[in-house]
C-alpha positions as CSV (number, residue, x, y, z in Angstrom):
1,X,134.9,118.9,107.8
2,X,134.7,115.2,107.2
3,X,131.5,114.1,105.5
4,X,129.9,110.8,104.9
5,X,127.4,111.1,102.0
6,X,125.4,107.9,101.6
7,X,123.7,107.4,98.3
8,X,126.2,109.9,96.9
9,X,126.2,108.2,93.5
10,X,122.5,108.9,93.1
11,X,121.0,112.0,91.5
12,X,120.6,114.4,94.4
13,X,123.6,113.0,96.3
14,X,125.9,113.4,93.4
15,X,124.8,117.0,92.9
16,X,125.1,117.7,96.6
17,X,128.7,116.6,96.6
18,X,129.5,118.9,93.7
19,X,127.7,121.8,95.4
20,X,129.7,121.0,98.6
21,X,133.0,121.1,96.9
22,X,132.1,124.4,95.3
23,X,131.5,125.8,98.9
24,X,134.3,123.9,100.7
25,X,137.1,123.1,98.3
26,X,139.0,121.3,101.0
27,X,136.1,119.2,102.2
28,X,137.0,115.5,102.9
29,X,134.2,113.3,101.7
30,X,133.5,109.6,101.9
31,X,130.7,108.2,99.7
32,X,128.9,105.0,100.6
33,X,126.8,103.7,97.8
34,X,125.9,100.1,96.7
35,X,125.6,101.2,93.1
36,X,122.1,100.1,92.1
37,X,120.4,100.7,88.8
38,X,120.1,104.5,89.3
39,X,123.7,105.2,90.4
40,X,126.0,107.4,88.4
41,X,129.4,105.7,88.7
42,X,130.9,107.8,85.9
43,X,130.1,110.9,88.0
44,X,131.7,109.5,91.1
45,X,134.8,108.3,89.3
46,X,135.2,111.9,88.0
47,X,135.0,113.2,91.5
48,X,137.5,110.7,92.8
49,X,139.9,111.7,90.1
50,X,139.5,115.5,90.5
51,X,138.8,115.9,94.2
52,X,140.3,112.9,95.9
53,X,136.9,111.7,97.2
54,X,136.9,108.3,98.9
55,X,134.4,105.9,97.6
56,X,133.1,102.8,99.5
57,X,130.9,100.4,97.6
58,X,128.4,98.9,100.0
59,X,124.9,98.8,101.5
60,X,123.8,100.9,104.4
61,X,122.1,97.8,105.8
62,X,125.5,96.2,106.2
63,X,126.8,96.8,109.7
64,X,130.4,96.2,109.0
65,X,130.4,98.6,106.0
66,X,128.7,101.3,108.0
67,X,131.2,101.0,110.8
68,X,134.1,101.3,108.4
69,X,132.5,104.3,106.7
70,X,131.8,106.3,109.9
71,X,135.4,106.3,111.1
72,X,136.6,109.9,111.4
73,X,133.2,111.4,110.2
74,X,131.8,114.7,111.5
75,X,128.7,115.0,109.3
76,X,126.4,112.4,107.8
77,X,123.9,113.2,105.0
78,X,121.8,110.2,104.2
79,X,120.5,110.2,100.6
80,X,120.6,106.4,100.3
81,X,117.1,105.1,99.5
82,X,114.9,103.3,97.2
83,X,112.9,106.1,95.6
84,X,110.7,105.1,92.7
85,X,107.0,105.0,93.5
86,X,106.2,102.7,90.5
87,X,108.8,100.2,91.7
88,X,107.6,100.4,95.3
89,X,104.1,99.4,94.2
90,X,105.5,96.2,92.7
91,X,108.4,95.5,95.1
92,X,107.6,96.8,98.6
93,X,110.2,94.7,100.5
94,X,113.3,96.3,99.1
95,X,112.0,99.8,100.0
96,X,111.3,98.7,103.6
97,X,114.8,97.2,103.9
98,X,116.7,100.2,102.6
99,X,114.5,103.1,103.7
100,X,113.9,101.8,107.2
101,X,116.4,99.0,108.2
102,X,119.2,100.9,106.4
103,X,118.4,104.1,108.2
104,X,118.3,102.1,111.5
105,X,121.8,100.7,110.8
106,X,123.2,104.2,110.2
107,X,121.6,105.6,113.3
108,X,122.6,102.8,115.6
109,X,126.2,103.1,114.5
110,X,126.3,106.9,114.4
111,X,125.3,107.3,118.0
112,X,128.5,105.5,119.0
113,X,130.5,108.4,117.6
114,X,130.2,111.5,119.9
115,X,132.1,113.7,117.4
116,X,129.3,113.6,114.9
117,X,127.9,117.1,114.7
118,X,124.9,116.6,112.3
119,X,123.0,113.7,110.8
120,X,120.7,114.9,107.9
121,X,118.0,112.5,107.0
122,X,116.7,113.2,103.5
123,X,113.0,112.5,103.3
124,X,110.2,113.6,100.9
125,X,107.0,115.7,100.7
126,X,105.2,112.5,99.7
127,X,105.0,111.4,103.4
128,X,102.2,113.9,103.8
129,X,100.1,112.3,101.1
130,X,97.9,114.4,98.8
131,X,96.3,117.7,99.5
132,X,93.5,119.2,97.3
133,X,94.2,122.9,98.3
134,X,96.6,124.8,100.5
135,X,100.0,123.5,101.5
136,X,101.3,121.1,104.1
137,X,103.5,122.5,106.9
138,X,106.0,120.6,109.0
139,X,103.4,120.0,111.7
140,X,100.7,118.7,109.3
141,X,99.4,115.1,109.7
142,X,101.4,112.5,107.6
143,X,99.3,110.1,105.4
144,X,101.6,108.4,102.9
145,X,99.6,106.7,100.2
146,X,102.2,104.4,98.5
147,X,104.9,102.0,99.9
148,X,107.7,104.3,99.0
149,X,106.3,107.2,101.0
150,X,105.4,105.0,103.9
151,X,109.0,103.6,104.0
152,X,110.5,107.1,103.9
153,X,108.2,108.1,106.8
154,X,109.3,105.1,108.8
155,X,112.9,106.0,108.3
156,X,112.6,109.6,109.2
157,X,110.5,108.9,112.3
158,X,113.1,106.4,113.4
159,X,115.7,109.1,113.0
160,X,113.7,111.5,115.1
161,X,113.4,108.8,117.8
162,X,117.2,108.7,118.0
163,X,117.3,112.4,118.5
164,X,114.9,112.2,121.4
165,X,116.3,109.0,122.9
166,X,120.0,109.3,122.3
167,X,120.4,113.0,121.5
168,X,121.8,112.3,118.1
169,X,121.9,115.6,116.3
170,X,119.3,114.8,113.7
171,X,117.7,117.1,111.1
172,X,115.0,115.9,108.7
173,X,114.3,117.4,105.3
174,X,111.2,116.9,103.2
175,X,111.9,118.1,99.6
176,X,109.4,118.5,96.8
177,X,109.9,116.9,93.3
178,X,113.5,117.6,92.4
179,X,114.8,117.8,88.8
180,X,118.1,118.8,87.1
181,X,121.3,117.3,85.6
182,X,122.1,113.6,86.2
183,X,118.6,112.6,87.2
184,X,117.9,109.0,86.4
185,X,115.8,108.5,83.3
186,X,112.9,106.9,85.0
187,X,112.0,110.3,86.3
188,X,109.5,112.3,84.2
189,X,111.6,115.3,83.2
190,X,114.7,113.5,82.0
191,X,112.6,110.7,80.5
192,X,110.5,113.3,78.5
193,X,113.6,115.3,77.4
194,X,115.5,112.2,76.1
195,X,112.4,110.7,74.5
196,X,111.8,114.0,72.6
197,X,115.5,114.3,71.6
198,X,115.0,110.8,70.1
199,X,111.7,111.9,68.4
200,X,109.7,109.5,70.6
201,X,106.4,110.1,72.3
202,X,106.1,111.0,76.0
203,X,103.7,109.0,78.2
204,X,101.3,110.9,80.4
205,X,99.5,109.1,83.2
206,X,95.7,109.3,83.1
207,X,94.7,112.8,81.9
208,X,97.9,114.5,83.2
209,X,96.0,116.5,85.9
210,X,98.2,115.5,88.8
211,X,100.0,118.5,90.3
212,X,103.6,118.5,91.5
213,X,105.8,121.2,92.9
214,X,109.2,121.4,91.1
215,X,112.5,122.1,92.9
216,X,115.7,122.6,90.9
217,X,118.4,120.3,92.3
218,X,121.0,123.1,93.0
219,X,118.3,124.8,95.2
220,X,117.6,121.5,97.0
221,X,121.4,121.1,97.6
222,X,121.8,124.7,98.8
223,X,118.9,124.2,101.3
224,X,120.5,121.0,102.7
225,X,123.8,122.8,103.1
226,X,122.1,125.8,104.7
227,X,120.5,123.5,107.3
228,X,123.9,122.0,108.1
229,X,124.9,125.4,109.4
230,X,121.6,127.0,110.5
231,X,119.1,124.1,111.2
232,X,118.0,123.2,114.7
233,X,118.5,119.6,115.8
234,X,115.4,117.5,116.1
235,X,113.5,119.7,113.6
236,X,111.8,118.9,110.2
237,X,112.2,121.3,107.3
238,X,110.2,121.4,104.1
239,X,112.2,122.4,101.0
240,X,109.8,123.5,98.2
241,X,110.4,124.7,94.7
242,X,107.2,126.8,94.8
243,X,106.5,125.9,91.2
244,X,103.3,124.0,90.9
245,X,102.4,122.5,87.6
246,X,100.0,119.8,86.4
247,X,101.8,117.0,84.6
248,X,100.3,118.2,81.4
249,X,101.5,121.7,81.9
250,X,104.9,120.4,82.7
251,X,104.9,118.4,79.5
252,X,103.9,121.5,77.4
253,X,106.8,123.4,79.0
254,X,109.3,120.7,77.8
255,X,107.6,120.4,74.4
256,X,108.0,124.2,73.9
257,X,111.6,124.3,75.0
258,X,112.4,121.5,72.5
259,X,110.3,122.8,69.6
260,X,107.8,119.9,69.7
261,X,104.0,119.8,69.8
262,X,101.1,117.8,71.3
263,X,101.5,115.1,68.7
264,X,104.4,113.8,70.8
265,X,102.1,113.1,73.8
266,X,100.7,109.6,74.5
267,X,98.2,109.0,77.3
268,X,98.8,105.9,79.3
269,X,97.1,104.0,82.1
270,X,97.3,105.8,85.5
271,X,99.4,104.6,88.4
272,X,97.3,102.8,91.2
273,X,96.6,105.2,94.1
274,X,98.2,108.1,92.2
275,X,98.3,111.2,94.5
276,X,96.6,114.1,92.7
277,X,98.5,117.0,94.3
278,X,101.5,117.6,96.5
279,X,102.2,121.1,98.0
280,X,104.4,122.1,100.9
281,X,105.1,125.4,102.6
282,X,108.8,126.1,103.1
283,X,108.2,129.3,105.2
284,X,110.1,127.7,108.1
285,X,113.4,127.4,106.3
286,X,112.9,130.7,104.6
287,X,112.5,132.4,108.0
288,X,116.0,131.2,108.8
289,X,117.3,133.0,105.7
290,X,117.3,130.4,102.9
291,X,116.0,131.4,99.4
292,X,115.9,129.4,96.2
293,X,117.9,130.8,93.3
294,X,116.2,129.3,90.2
295,X,112.8,129.9,88.7
296,X,111.3,126.8,87.1
297,X,111.9,128.1,83.6
298,X,115.6,128.8,84.4
299,X,116.0,125.3,86.0
300,X,114.3,123.6,83.1
301,X,116.4,125.4,80.5
302,X,119.6,124.4,82.4
303,X,118.4,120.8,82.7
304,X,117.5,120.4,79.0
305,X,120.9,121.9,78.0
306,X,122.7,119.5,80.2
307,X,121.0,116.5,78.6
308,X,121.7,117.9,75.1
309,X,125.4,118.3,76.0
310,X,125.7,114.9,77.7
311,X,124.1,112.6,75.2
312,X,126.7,109.8,75.8
313,X,125.8,109.8,79.5
314,X,122.0,109.3,79.0
315,X,122.3,107.0,76.0
316,X,124.4,104.6,78.2
317,X,121.7,104.8,80.9
318,X,118.8,104.5,78.5
319,X,119.9,101.4,76.7
320,X,119.5,99.6,80.0
321,X,116.2,101.2,81.0
322,X,113.2,99.0,81.1
323,X,111.0,99.8,78.0
324,X,108.0,100.0,80.4
325,X,109.4,103.4,81.6
326,X,110.1,104.7,78.2
327,X,106.5,104.3,76.9
328,X,104.4,104.0,80.1
329,X,104.9,101.8,83.1
330,X,101.3,100.7,83.5
331,X,100.5,100.2,79.8
332,X,98.9,102.2,77.0
333,X,95.3,103.3,77.4
334,X,92.9,101.1,75.4
């Protein structure tokens, strides 16, 4: 198969390519990525050298680049997106541009290629908004509560419209919070791991009572690949880790794994409009036959070990990271 992986230099995209090569050693892959702050160029260069991957540097909003990238492609997996909620609160326009206009550009060009067998649009559980109890299903009402989630919902609904209007073979995935190797250091788990490895404190928003469901990146990748082969066009599929933790509980797990204690915690101002709890049911994809492989503890241990073993990777990233992220984006509590 000939794959186009957009955003393939990002966290989940990079891991998906590695997963794909493990399953299809002869897969032919193009990566389209504009190499923003969160891209892992080192990881892509390694794949080019080892696997012969073709890399195209460019923006999914650029029509000419998208046309060039789609030539000869059978399957598109669109990871390309602006994804940081904190950034979206301060800079909404870039999220609207990439997560909606960029998706439109991919869709409008893809429908001109009748050989395309699947177009997977990667979305997020955040499109549902928060839920105090129970879990969202794929037919639940969507109520995004921050600009990032709203932009992702706009992109996925646009993708669905191309399925209905033009019969483009679209599948939409909504994954829960994903963690694992190569995650950009703005994200809570890699940030906390690397802060603690440097004997720094870790910033917890508010009282740390927000609840998230954690999904190991390899399980996320396996679900996407499973849907390439078993998913039904036009459908939405939740991909859940089924590992709900408060942010404080998550922090204690990381502290324990690294032999640290509560003195390493610093409470900081909460994010505006911070969703208290995300929870999605993934019964739909499980009924098709998909199962996750990793428990949260197994995934966290693997993740911590990767960052311990790849200090040069994260030190290079961290030296360019805005100090706001390292010690609390919205400032320390007074």
